[in-house]
C-alpha positions in Angstrom: 28.7 -30.6 -25.8 27.2 -27.4 -27.3 28.4 -25.1 -24.6 30.5 -22.1 -25.9 31.8 -18.9 -24.5 28.7 -16.6 -24.8 29.0 -14.7 -21.5 31.7 -12.0 -21.9 33.2 -10.8 -18.7 32.3 -13.9 -16.7 33.4 -15.6 -14.5 34.1 -12.5 -12.3 33.9 -11.2 -8.7 32.0 -8.1 -7.6 31.0 -6.3 -4.4 27.9 -4.7 -3.1 27.3 -2.7 0.1 24.9 -4.1 2.7 21.4 -2.5 3.0 21.5 -1.7 -0.8 18.1 -0.6 -2.1 16.4 -2.5 -4.9 17.8 -1.8 -8.4 21.4 -1.1 -7.3 23.8 -2.3 -10.1 26.2 -5.0 -8.9 28.0 -6.1 -12.2 27.7 -5.5 -15.9 28.5 -8.1 -18.6 27.9 -8.7 -22.3 26.5 -11.7 -24.3 28.1 -12.7 -27.6 26.0 -14.9 -30.0 26.8 -17.0 -33.0 27.0 -15.2 -36.4 24.2 -17.6 -37.5 22.0 -16.4 -34.6 20.3 -13.5 -36.3 17.6 -13.0 -33.7 19.8 -12.7 -30.6 19.3 -15.0 -27.6 16.6 -17.6 -27.3 16.8 -17.6 -23.5 17.9 -14.3 -21.7 20.6 -14.5 -19.2 19.1 -16.0 -16.1 20.3 -16.8 -12.6 19.6 -20.5 -12.5 21.1 -21.2 -9.1 23.1 -19.5 -6.3 25.2 -20.7 -3.4 23.8 -20.1 -0.9 20.3 -19.8 -2.3 18.9 -16.3 -2.4 16.5 -14.1 -4.4 18.3 -10.9 -3.6 19.7 -10.5 -7.2 18.2 -10.4 -10.6 19.4 -9.7 -14.2 18.0 -6.8 -16.3 18.8 -5.7 -19.9 20.7 -2.4 -20.4 20.3 -2.5 -24.2 21.3 -4.7 -27.1 23.3 -7.6 -25.7 24.5 -5.8 -22.5 23.1 -6.9 -19.1 23.7 -6.1 -15.5 23.1 -7.9 -12.2 21.1 -5.7 -9.8 19.7 -6.1 -6.3 16.0 -6.9 -5.7 15.7 -5.7 -2.2 14.0 -8.9 -1.2 15.6 -9.7 1.1 17.7 -6.6 2.0 21.4 -7.6 2.3 22.7 -7.5 5.8 26.4 -8.0 6.5 25.8 -9.0 10.1 23.1 -11.7 9.7 23.5 -12.9 6.1 26.2 -14.7 4.2 29.2 -12.5 3.2 29.4 -13.9 -0.3 27.1 -15.3 -3.0 28.0 -17.4 -6.1 25.5 -16.7 -8.8 25.3 -19.2 -11.7 24.2 -17.3 -14.9 22.9 -19.3 -17.9 22.2 -18.1 -21.5 21.2 -19.7 -24.8 21.2 -18.2 -28.3 18.8 -19.1 -31.1 21.1 -21.7 -32.6 21.0 -23.8 -29.4 24.4 -22.8 -28.1 24.5 -22.3 -24.3 26.9 -21.0 -21.6 27.0 -21.1 -17.9 29.3 -19.0 -15.7 29.6 -17.9 -12.1 29.5 -14.3 -10.7 30.7 -14.1 -7.1 29.1 -11.2 -5.2 30.8 -10.2 -1.9 28.8 -8.1 0.6 30.7 -5.3 2.3 30.1 -3.9 5.7 28.6 -0.4 6.4 28.4 1.4 9.7 24.8 1.6 10.9 23.1 3.5 13.6 22.5 1.9 17.0 19.1 0.6 17.6 17.0 0.4 20.7 15.7 -2.9 21.9 12.7 -4.0 24.0 9.7 -1.6 24.5 11.7 1.5 23.5 12.1 0.1 20.0 8.4 0.0 19.3 6.7 2.6 21.6 7.2 5.5 24.0 8.0 4.1 27.4 5.7 5.2 30.2 7.4 5.1 33.7 5.3 5.7 36.8 7.0 6.9 40.1 5.0 7.0 43.3 5.4 10.2 45.3 7.6 9.8 48.4 9.8 7.1 46.6 13.5 7.6 47.5 16.0 8.1 44.6 16.6 4.8 42.8 17.0 3.2 39.4 13.7 3.5 37.7 14.4 2.0 34.2 17.1 0.2 32.2 17.6 1.3 28.6 18.6 -1.4 26.2 20.3 -0.6 22.9 22.7 -2.5 20.5 25.1 -1.6 17.7 25.0 -3.7 14.5 28.8 -3.7 14.5 28.9 -4.7 18.2 30.7 -1.4 19.1 30.6 0.1 22.6 27.8 2.6 23.0 27.4 5.7 25.2 24.1 7.1 26.6 23.2 10.7 27.3 20.1 12.5 28.7 18.3 15.7 27.5 17.2 18.1 28.9 19.9 18.4 31.4 18.1 20.3 34.3 15.8 17.4 35.4 15.9 15.4 38.5 17.1 12.3 36.6 20.4 10.9 35.3 21.5 8.2 33.0 24.7 6.1 33.4 26.9 4.8 30.6 25.3 1.4 31.1 21.9 2.9 30.2 20.4 2.8 33.7 18.1 5.8 34.5 18.1 7.0 38.1 15.9 9.5 39.9 17.9 12.1 41.9 15.2 13.3 44.5 12.1 12.2 46.4 9.0 13.6 44.6 6.1 15.4 46.1 2.9 15.1 44.0 1.5 18.4 45.3 4.6 20.5 44.6 6.5 18.8 41.8 5.4 18.4 38.1 3.3 15.4 37.6 5.0 14.4 34.3 8.6 14.4 32.8 9.7 13.8 29.2 13.3 12.5 28.9 15.2 12.2 25.5 17.6 9.3 25.8 20.4 9.3 23.1 22.7 6.4 22.4 25.9 7.1 20.3 28.5 4.7 18.7 32.2 5.4 18.4 31.9 7.0 15.0 29.2 9.5 16.1 26.1 7.8 14.7 23.3 8.0 17.3 19.6 7.3 17.9 17.2 9.0 20.3 14.0 7.8 22.1 11.7 9.5 24.5 10.8 8.2 28.0 7.6 9.6 29.7 7.8 9.6 33.6 4.6 10.2 35.5 4.4 11.0 39.2 1.6 9.0 40.9 -0.4 10.4 43.8 -1.1 8.0 46.8 -3.7 8.0 49.4 -4.3 6.2 52.6 -8.1 6.3 53.3 -10.7 3.6 52.2 -13.8 4.8 50.3 -17.4 3.7 51.5 -20.8 3.1 49.8 -23.7 5.6 50.5 -26.4 3.4 48.8 -28.4 1.3 51.2 -30.7 -0.8 48.9 -29.5 -4.4 48.3 -32.3 -6.1 46.3 -33.6 -5.1 42.8 -36.3 -6.7 40.5 -36.4 -6.5 36.7 -38.3 -8.5 33.9 -36.3 -10.6 31.4 -35.4 -9.4 28.0 -34.7 -5.8 29.1 -32.9 -3.9 26.4 -29.2 -3.1 26.9 -28.6 0.2 28.6 -31.6 -0.2 31.0 -30.6 1.3 34.5 -31.0 -1.3 37.3 -29.4 0.7 40.2 -27.4 3.9 40.9 -24.5 3.0 43.2 -22.8 5.9 45.1 -19.7 6.1 47.4 -17.4 8.6 48.9 -13.6 8.8 49.7 -12.5 10.5 52.9 -9.3 11.7 51.2 -11.4 13.9 48.8 -13.6 15.7 51.4 -12.5 19.1 50.1 -12.8 18.2 46.3 -15.0 16.0 44.0 -14.3 12.4 44.6 -12.2 10.5 42.0 -13.6 7.0 42.6 -13.6 4.0 40.3 -16.5 1.4 40.3 -16.3 -2.2 39.0 -18.1 -5.5 39.2 -16.1 -8.3 40.7 -18.4 -11.3 40.2 -18.3 -13.0 36.8 -21.3 -12.5 34.6 -22.3 -11.0 31.3 -25.8 -9.6 32.1 -24.7 -6.3 33.9 -22.0 -3.6 33.8 -21.3 -0.6 35.9 -20.0 2.8 34.8 -16.5 3.1 36.4 -16.9 6.8 37.0 -20.6 7.3 38.0 -21.5 3.9 39.5 -24.7 3.4 37.4 -25.5 -0.3 37.1 -27.0 -1.2 33.6 -28.1 -4.2 31.5 -25.4 -5.0 28.9 -26.4 -8.5 27.7 -29.5 -10.4 26.9 -31.3 -11.7 30.0 -33.1 -14.8 28.9 -35.1 -16.2 31.8 -36.0 -19.3 29.8 -32.3 -20.4 29.3 -29.8 -21.9 31.6 -28.6 -20.9 34.2 -31.5 -18.4 34.8 -34.1 -21.2 34.0 -33.1 -22.8 37.3 -31.7 -19.8 39.3 -33.5 -16.6 38.4 -31.6 -14.5 41.1 -28.3 -12.9 40.0 -25.8 -11.7 42.7 -23.4 -8.9 41.8 -20.4 -7.7 43.9 -19.7 -4.0 43.3 -16.3 -2.7 44.2 -15.3 1.0 44.6 -11.6 2.1 44.6 -10.0 5.5 45.0 -7.2 4.6 42.6 -7.1 2.5 39.4 -4.5 0.2 41.0 -2.9 -0.1 44.3 -5.4 2.1 46.2 -7.9 1.5 48.9 -11.2 -0.3 48.0 -14.6 -1.4 49.4 -17.1 -4.0 48.2 -20.9 -4.5 48.4 -23.2 -7.4 47.3 -26.5 -6.7 45.6 -29.2 -9.2 44.4 -31.2 -8.8 41.1 -34.4 -11.0 40.6 -35.3 -11.8 37.0 -39.1 -12.2 36.3 -40.4 -14.4 33.3 -42.5 -13.0 30.5 -44.3 -14.6 27.5 -41.5 -13.7 25.0 -41.2 -17.0 23.0 -43.5 -18.4 20.3 -44.0 -22.1 20.2 -41.3 -23.7 17.9 -41.2 -27.0 16.0 -38.0 -28.8 15.2 -37.9 -29.3 12.4 -40.2 -26.6 11.0 -40.5 -28.3 7.7 -41.9 -31.9 7.4 -41.7 -34.2 4.4 -43.9 -37.3 4.2 -44.8 -39.8 1.6 -48.2 -41.4 1.0 -49.1 -44.1 -1.6 -51.6 -43.0 -4.2 -54.0 -45.8 -3.2 -54.1 -44.9 0.6 -57.6 -44.8 2.1 -59.3 -42.0 4.0 -58.3 -41.7 7.6 -54.7 -42.8 7.1 -52.5 -41.1 9.8 -49.6 -39.1 8.5 -47.9 -37.1 11.3 -48.4 -35.9 14.9 -47.1 -32.4 15.1 -47.2 -32.1 18.9 -44.3 -34.5 19.2 -42.1 -32.0 17.4 -43.2 -28.7 18.9 -42.7 -26.9 22.3 -42.7 -23.5 24.0 -39.6 -22.8 26.1 -41.2 -20.1 28.4 -40.6 -21.1 32.0 -43.9 -20.0 33.4 -46.6 -22.7 32.5 -49.1 -20.0 31.7 -46.8 -18.8 29.0 -46.0 -22.2 27.4 -49.4 -23.5 26.2 -50.2 -23.5 22.4 -52.7 -24.9 19.8 -52.6 -26.0 16.1 -54.9 -24.0 13.7 -55.1 -22.8 10.1 -54.5 -25.9 7.9 -54.2 -24.4 4.4 -52.4 -24.9 1.1 -53.1 -26.2 -2.4 -55.0 -29.5 -2.0 -55.5 -29.1 1.7 -59.1 -30.5 1.4 -57.5 -33.9 1.0 -56.1 -33.6 4.6 -57.4 -32.6 8.0 -56.3 -32.1 11.7 -58.1 -34.3 14.2 -58.2 -31.4 16.8 -56.5 -28.1 17.5 -54.8 -29.5 20.6 -53.6 -32.9 19.2 -51.9 -31.8 16.0 -52.6 -35.2 14.3 -52.7 -34.9 10.5 -54.8 -37.5 8.6 -55.9 -38.1 5.0 -59.5 -37.4 4.0 -59.6 -39.4 0.7 -57.4 -41.5 -1.7 -55.4 -39.9 -4.6 -55.0 -41.3 -8.1 -51.8 -40.1 -9.9 -53.1 -41.4 -13.3 -55.8 -38.7 -13.1 -55.0 -35.8 -15.6 -55.7 -33.4 -12.7 -53.1 -35.2 -10.5 -50.9 -33.4 -7.9 -47.7 -35.2 -7.0 -46.6 -32.9 -4.1 -49.0 -31.1 -1.7 -47.7 -28.0 0.1 -49.5 -27.5 3.4 -49.1 -24.9 6.2 -50.2 -25.2 9.8 -50.1 -22.3 12.4 -48.9 -23.2 15.9 -49.9 -20.3 18.3 -49.6 -19.3 22.0 -52.7 -19.2 24.1 -51.4 -16.4 26.3 -51.1 -12.8 25.2 -49.5 -11.5 22.9 -50.3 -14.9 21.1 -46.9 -15.5 19.4 -47.1 -18.0 16.5 -45.0 -19.9 14.0 -45.7 -21.5 10.6 -45.1 -25.2 10.0 -44.6 -26.3 6.4 -45.6 -29.8 5.4 -44.9 -31.4 2.0 -46.8 -34.6 1.2 -45.4 -36.4 -1.8 -47.8 -38.9 -3.3 -45.8 -42.0 -4.0 -46.7 -43.8 -7.3 -47.7 -47.4 -7.3 -46.6 -49.7 -10.2 -50.0 -50.9 -11.5 -49.5 -51.4 -15.3 -47.3 -53.6 -17.5 -45.0 -52.0 -20.1 -46.4 -52.1 -23.7 -44.2 -51.9 -26.8 -45.2 -49.4 -29.5 -45.2 -52.3 -32.0 -45.7 -56.0 -31.3 -42.8 -56.8 -33.6 -40.0 -54.8 -35.3 -38.1 -55.4 -38.6 -34.8 -53.7 -39.3 -32.7 -53.9 -42.5 -28.9 -53.6 -42.2 -26.1 -53.9 -44.7 -23.7 -56.8 -44.2 -20.8 -54.3 -44.3 -22.2 -52.1 -41.5 -19.5 -51.1 -39.0 -19.4 -52.8 -35.6 -21.2 -50.5 -33.2 -23.6 -49.1 -35.8 -27.2 -48.5 -34.7 -29.7 -50.5 -36.8 -32.9 -49.4 -35.1 -34.8 -48.6 -31.9 -37.6 -50.2 -30.0 -39.8 -48.3 -27.6 -42.1 -49.3 -24.7 -44.2 -47.4 -22.2 -46.6 -48.1 -19.4 -49.7 -46.1 -18.1 -48.2 -45.5 -14.7 -47.5 -41.9 -13.6 -44.9 -40.8 -13.6 -43.8 -42.9 -16.6 -41.7 -45.8 -15.4 -38.1 -46.1 -16.3 -38.0 -48.8 -18.9 -34.9 -51.1 -19.1 -34.4 -53.0 -22.4 -32.5 -56.3 -22.8 -32.2 -59.1 -25.3 -33.4 -62.3 -23.8 -33.2 -64.6 -26.8 -31.7 -64.8 -30.3 -29.0 -62.9 -32.0 -26.3 -65.6 -31.8 -24.2 -67.5 -34.3 -21.8 -70.4 -34.3 -18.9 -68.0 -33.8 -20.5 -65.3 -31.5 -22.9 -65.8 -28.7 -24.3 -62.3 -29.0 -23.8 -60.2 -32.1 -26.4 -57.6 -31.1 -26.6 -55.2 -28.2 -29.5 -53.0 -27.0 -29.1 -49.8 -25.0 -30.7 -50.5 -21.6 -32.1 -46.9 -21.4 -32.8 -45.8 -25.0 -33.7 -49.1 -26.8 -31.2 -48.6 -29.6 -30.1 -51.9 -31.2 -26.5 -52.1 -32.3 -24.3 -54.7 -33.8 -21.3 -56.1 -31.9 -19.7 -58.2 -34.7 -19.5 -58.2 -38.5 -22.6 -59.5 -40.3 -22.2 -62.0 -43.3 -25.1 -62.3 -45.7 -23.5 -65.5 -47.2 -23.7 -67.1 -43.8 -27.0 -65.8 -42.2 -29.5 -63.7 -44.0 -31.9 -63.1 -41.1 -31.7 -62.8 -37.3 -34.7 -63.0 -34.9 -34.3 -61.4 -31.4 -36.6 -61.4 -28.4 -36.4 -58.0 -26.6 -37.7 -57.5 -23.1 -38.8 -54.2 -21.5 -38.9 -54.1 -17.7 -40.0 -51.4 -15.2 -38.2 -53.3 -12.4 -41.4 -55.1 -11.5 -43.3 -55.9 -14.6 -42.0 -57.1 -18.0 -43.1 -57.3 -21.7 -41.5 -58.8 -24.8 -41.4 -58.1 -28.5 -39.7 -59.8 -31.5 -37.1 -58.0 -33.6 -36.3 -59.3 -37.1 -33.0 -58.1 -38.5 -32.6 -58.6 -42.3 -29.0 -58.7 -43.5 -28.8 -57.0 -46.9 -26.3 -58.4 -49.4 -23.4 -56.1 -50.4 -20.6 -56.9 -52.8 -18.0 -57.3 -50.0 -16.2 -60.4 -51.3 -13.4 -60.0 -53.8 -12.7 -62.4 -56.7 -10.4 -65.3 -55.8 -8.5 -66.7 -58.8 -6.5 -69.9 -59.2 -3.6 -69.8 -59.7 -2.9 -66.4 -58.3 0.8 -66.6 -59.1 2.4 -68.4 -62.1 5.9 -68.3 -63.8 6.7 -69.7 -67.2 8.8 -69.1 -70.4 7.8 -68.5 -74.0 10.0 -68.4 -77.2 10.4 -65.0 -78.8 8.9 -66.4 -82.0 5.5 -67.1 -80.4 2.8 -66.2 -82.9 0.2 -63.5 -82.2 -3.0 -64.8 -80.8 -1.4 -67.9 -79.2 -2.8 -68.9 -75.8 0.6 -68.7 -74.0 1.5 -72.1 -72.5 -2.2 -72.9 -72.5 -2.4 -70.7 -69.3 -5.8 -69.7 -68.0 -7.1 -68.4 -64.7 -10.4 -69.5 -63.1 -12.0 -67.1 -60.6 -14.7 -67.4 -58.0 -16.7 -64.8 -56.1 -19.1 -65.7 -53.3 -21.4 -62.7 -53.9 -21.0 -62.0 -57.7 -22.2 -63.6 -60.9 -19.4 -65.2 -63.0 -20.4 -62.8 -65.9 -19.5 -59.8 -63.7 -15.7 -60.5 -63.9 -13.5 -58.2 -65.9 -9.8 -58.8 -66.5 -7.0 -56.2 -67.2 -3.3 -56.1 -66.8 -2.4 -53.2 -64.5 1.4 -53.4 -64.4 4.3 -54.8 -66.3 2.6 -55.1 -69.8 5.3 -53.2 -71.7 4.3 -52.4 -75.3 0.9 -54.2 -74.6 2.2 -57.6 -75.7 -0.3 -59.6 -73.6 -4.0 -59.6 -73.1 -6.7 -61.9 -71.6 -9.4 -63.5 -73.6 -12.2 -63.1 -72.8 -11.5 -59.8 -71.1 -14.9 -59.7 -69.4 -18.1 -61.7 -68.9 -16.7 -65.1 -67.8 -15.0 -66.7 -64.8 -12.3 -68.4 -67.0 -9.9 -66.4 -69.1 -6.8 -67.3 -71.1 -3.6 -65.4 -71.6 -3.1 -64.4 -75.2 -0.1 -62.9 -77.0 -1.5 -59.7 -78.5 1.6 -58.4 -80.5 4.9 -59.7 -81.7 8.2 -59.1 -79.9 10.6 -56.8 -81.8 14.0 -56.9 -80.3 15.8 -56.5 -83.7 14.6 -52.9 -84.1 15.0 -52.0 -80.4 11.3 -51.6 -79.7 11.5 -54.3 -77.0 14.4 -54.4 -74.6 13.1 -56.4 -71.6 13.2 -60.2 -71.7 11.3 -60.7 -68.4 7.7 -59.4 -68.0 6.2 -59.3 -64.5 2.5 -58.8 -65.0 0.0 -57.8 -62.3 -3.5 -58.8 -63.4 -6.5 -57.2 -61.7 -9.8 -59.0 -61.7 -12.9 -56.9 -60.8 -16.5 -57.8 -60.4 -18.1 -54.7 -62.0 -18.6 -56.0 -65.6 -22.4 -56.0 -65.3 -22.6 -52.5 -63.7 -23.3 -49.4 -65.8 -21.0 -46.4 -65.6 -23.4 -44.6 -63.3 -23.7 -47.7 -61.0 -19.9 -48.0 -60.8 -19.7 -44.7 -58.9 -22.1 -45.8 -56.2 -21.7 -49.6 -55.9 -19.0 -51.4 -54.0 -16.4 -52.9 -56.3 -13.9 -55.6 -55.2 -10.7 -56.5 -57.0 -8.6 -59.7 -57.0 -5.0 -59.9 -58.1 -2.9 -62.4 -60.0 0.8 -62.1 -60.5 2.5 -63.6 -63.6 6.2 -63.8 -64.4 7.0 -64.4 -68.1 10.5 -64.9 -69.5 11.0 -64.5 -73.2 13.5 -67.0 -74.6 15.5 -65.8 -77.7 15.9 -68.0 -80.8 19.0 -70.2 -80.6 20.2 -68.9 -84.0 20.1 -65.3 -82.9 23.6 -63.8 -82.9 24.2 -60.8 -80.7 26.8 -58.5 -82.2 29.5 -57.4 -79.8 32.0 -54.7 -80.1 35.3 -54.9 -78.4 36.0 -52.1 -76.0 37.5 -51.2 -72.7 36.2 -49.6 -69.5 38.0 -46.8 -67.7 37.4 -47.0 -63.9 38.1 -43.8 -62.0 38.2 -44.0 -58.3 37.8 -40.9 -56.3 37.6 -40.5 -52.5 35.8 -37.6 -51.0 37.0 -36.6 -47.5 34.2 -35.1 -45.5 35.0 -32.3 -43.1 32.6 -31.6 -40.2 33.0 -27.9 -40.6 31.8 -28.1 -44.3 28.4 -29.4 -43.4 26.8 -27.8 -46.4 28.9 -29.8 -48.9 26.9 -33.1 -48.8 23.7 -31.1 -48.8 24.6 -29.2 -52.0 25.9 -32.4 -53.7 22.7 -34.3 -52.8 20.4 -31.5 -53.9 22.3 -31.1 -57.2 22.2 -34.9 -57.9 18.4 -35.0 -57.3 17.9 -32.1 -59.7 20.1 -33.8 -62.4 18.3 -37.1 -62.0 14.9 -35.3 -62.4 16.1 -33.6 -65.5 17.4 -36.8 -67.1 14.1 -38.6 -66.3 12.1 -35.8 -67.9 14.3 -35.9 -71.1 13.8 -39.7 -71.2 10.1 -39.3 -71.0 10.1 -36.8 -73.9 12.2 -39.2 -76.0 9.9 -42.1 -75.3 6.9 -40.1 -76.3 8.5 -39.0 -79.5 9.5 -42.6 -80.4 6.0 -43.9 -79.8 4.5 -41.2 -82.1 7.1 -41.9 -84.8 7.3 -45.7 -84.6 3.9 -47.6 -84.0 4.0 -50.9 -82.1 4.9 -54.0 -84.1 1.5 -55.6 -83.6 -0.2 -52.8 -85.3 2.3 -52.5 -88.2 1.1 -55.8 -89.6 -2.5 -54.5 -89.9 -2.0 -50.9 -90.8 1.1 -51.0 -93.0 0.9 -48.5 -95.8 -0.2 -49.9 -99.2 1.0 -47.5 -101.8 4.2 -46.3 -100.1 7.1 -45.9 -102.5 9.6 -48.7 -102.4 13.1 -47.8 -101.2 16.2 -49.4 -102.3 17.2 -51.9 -99.7 19.3 -54.9 -99.8 17.5 -58.0 -100.7 16.2 -59.9 -97.7 14.1 -63.0 -97.4 10.9 -62.0 -95.7 8.6 -64.7 -94.2 5.2 -63.3 -93.1 2.9 -65.5 -91.0 -0.7 -64.4 -90.8 -3.0 -65.7 -88.1 -6.7 -65.5 -88.1 -8.5 -66.2 -84.8 -11.6 -68.3 -84.7 -14.6 -66.1 -84.5 -16.9 -68.4 -82.7 -19.0 -66.2 -80.4 -19.7 -68.5 -77.5 -20.4 -65.9 -74.7 -22.5 -62.9 -74.1 -22.3 -59.9 -71.6 -23.8 -56.5 -71.0 -21.9 -53.3 -71.9 -21.4 -51.3 -68.7 -21.6 -48.0 -70.5 -24.6 -48.4 -72.9 -26.3 -51.3 -71.1 -26.6 -53.2 -74.5 -25.8 -56.9 -74.8 -22.9 -58.1 -76.9 -21.3 -61.4 -77.9 -17.7 -62.4 -77.5 -15.3 -65.2 -78.3 -13.8 -66.7 -75.1 -10.5 -67.5 -76.8 -9.7 -64.5 -79.0 -11.8 -61.8 -77.2 -13.5 -60.8 -80.5 -16.8 -59.0 -79.8 -19.9 -57.9 -81.8 -23.3 -56.4 -80.8 -26.0 -58.9 -80.3 -29.0 -58.7 -82.5 -32.4 -59.1 -80.9 -33.4 -61.9 -83.2 -30.0 -63.6 -83.6 -28.9 -66.7 -81.7 -25.3 -67.8 -81.0 -23.9 -69.4 -84.3 -20.4 -70.7 -84.7 -18.7 -68.7 -87.5 -16.8 -70.7 -90.3 -13.1 -70.6 -90.2 -11.2 -68.7 -93.0 -9.6 -71.0 -95.6 -6.4 -69.0 -95.9 -4.6 -70.1 -92.7 -5.4 -70.3 -89.0 -3.8 -70.8 -85.7 -5.9 -72.7 -83.2 -5.3 -73.2 -79.5 -7.4 -75.3 -77.3 -6.9 -75.9 -73.6 -3.3 -74.8 -73.6 -2.1 -76.6 -76.9 0.2 -74.3 -79.0 0.8 -74.4 -82.7 0.1 -73.0 -86.1 -1.4 -75.0 -89.0 -0.8 -73.7 -92.5 -3.5 -74.7 -95.1 -1.0 -74.1 -97.8 2.5 -72.5 -98.0 2.2 -69.4 -100.2 5.1 -68.3 -102.4 7.1 -65.1 -101.8 5.4 -63.5 -104.8 1.9 -64.2 -103.5 2.9 -62.9 -100.1 4.2 -59.7 -101.5 1.1 -59.2 -103.7 -1.2 -59.8 -100.7 0.9 -57.4 -98.7 0.6 -54.7 -101.4 -3.0 -55.1 -102.4 -5.1 -56.7 -99.7 -8.3 -58.2 -101.2 -11.8 -57.9 -99.9 -11.7 -61.4 -98.7 -8.8 -60.9 -96.3 -9.8 -57.5 -94.8 -12.7 -58.7 -92.7 -10.6 -61.5 -91.4 -8.1 -59.0 -90.0 -10.5 -56.6 -88.3 -11.7 -59.0 -85.6 
């Protein structure tokens, strides 16, 4: 669907002449790319297919976006033997992913070519031999062809020769030749021409052959010759001579040859000298059985078709001592146990050695010269027998041990020139398993954290024995290491002894595992005990009940009230109850809620920390979704918190604030204007939604940033309502305001310090009230004492009961005076 018109000038049809050389231009075209394609084409124009298939064309760049189709010369186009037309499919792709595919049709045109000779004349100069006395006749037929299948004409140069050529190409002799009077050789230039005048010329060499009619004869009378074996090539065995009656008045021109098959001898074809050409081995077949060699010598007065004579001669081959005794194999490897006794037979060398000389006097040998490192531990029974025996036992556990003995024995001819060979014998002393494996320790003890990853290595056991070489010890767990859920929770490396865990460990379930590890050298075994101590780690998170709760509270709930009597009770399998710490991580807008105690106990109550203020707009949300985090790090110091593992439990609370029934919400009549717009998207304007989306994101980001700045300014100018009751200015000048009836309710929390905890930063102990969360440092000599309640007024909550009891209803004047000038009695009651 992305194909566009990128190939300018295609499709098209072009022509090229046959036999065009490589690089000949066939057709030129341009490539147009998209305006968005600044870097040209991603894939250059390419011939992806052709019909019929060919590699005779290629595409090369001229410059810029202009290209041309050229010939490659492989193969060379031939109008007569190849297709006349090719359809080339050209493909291109620009950098934007747009593609185009078009066809260029290339037609091959015919070209007149020279005639060509066929047969032998096409590759070489033809040699024609004509016997003297032969009557005129056809002596050769010239074969030529025209690529365009045109009729050809033949001609002959030079003209004054006793030969002629017909239009059919047949060459005829025009006379009967005499070798003694006529030239012995003629060179004819044969020319073949097509109708358009193109021609080709080849040379024909005609030789006149002399003939004779007399048979040559041998002049050598000796018929038997004797030579030793292993004569070097070129050694003369006999000098064969012959004569030809036809050459009585001139030197004979005779040709000698050997007619019988064989590779031992050859004869000089001109002189008749019989020589040794190949190795003559009397000790190998067939000479081992038949030492006499028969040779038929032939003499001819012409290389072919002449007269000839033959003569048989016999050559006797004598044996010599030319072979040393040989052992197959020449290297022997034997094994002997380290505890073998003296006199133990190892090998009989004579069973593996022999001398291939045919004459018995040349084939006898002895064994001598036993040598080599450690040869004193071995001996030969006799020089003739070749039996090798041990002279003593060998102990591999000896520090001066030798595991492999390298020995040499000389096997030597008895006859001159006493040829010999060396035999190599390697005796490997085979160890015997004599000792039991011994562990480096009779028992092992490893400590591992209960949160160690599966596959972790927790330790290594090691065992050895006194055998040499040290035995390969295989380790295995034969007992222990199982639980109710897993049969095997430990694994040991069979080769290295590394102990690894296969399942998660749990300190709370099992604190110690005892394994029995076995070490085996395939024959003998030993065992050791391995104790694995599981180290406790804080890997269990606090679990609280309930972990989700939803309830409603009235907007007039007093500060310090245990909301709906709600409390959470937490448990942790691996942490002390005093290690719990409670804090609200999400949803506590304007910090209206808190937990008491906030740390140091496994039970905590939800307390209203500050009043709701919807009248002045400080509070806007009527639903609070609190996410409470409970951590087990209360007893850790600040430094330990960075290194210890801390787990966190979560509790989700949904609190709905119910407004007072008498609250009247002012409403202002108004109207809403709804404007409906419809945006029609055009595929060509792809950038419009992109610009709109980007602009919207930037505008939303700006509005969010302005809202953040406004909220920061409001917090700095208007403190929270809960703090205003405590830190309200005393001597601020009164402003004229309309008279309003103000009812102030003051609540004082019980300051009974019924719990203690350690401060994680300083490490000091402090006391706290489990209901109100009030704290004070604990004195070293002070015990927990319940503090007396203030007589002014109090709000008590116990196990979820809500309410506020007033000791006495103060008048408006007393309230205003207490608000303006707080007494020394009321100040300490507010600080906690």
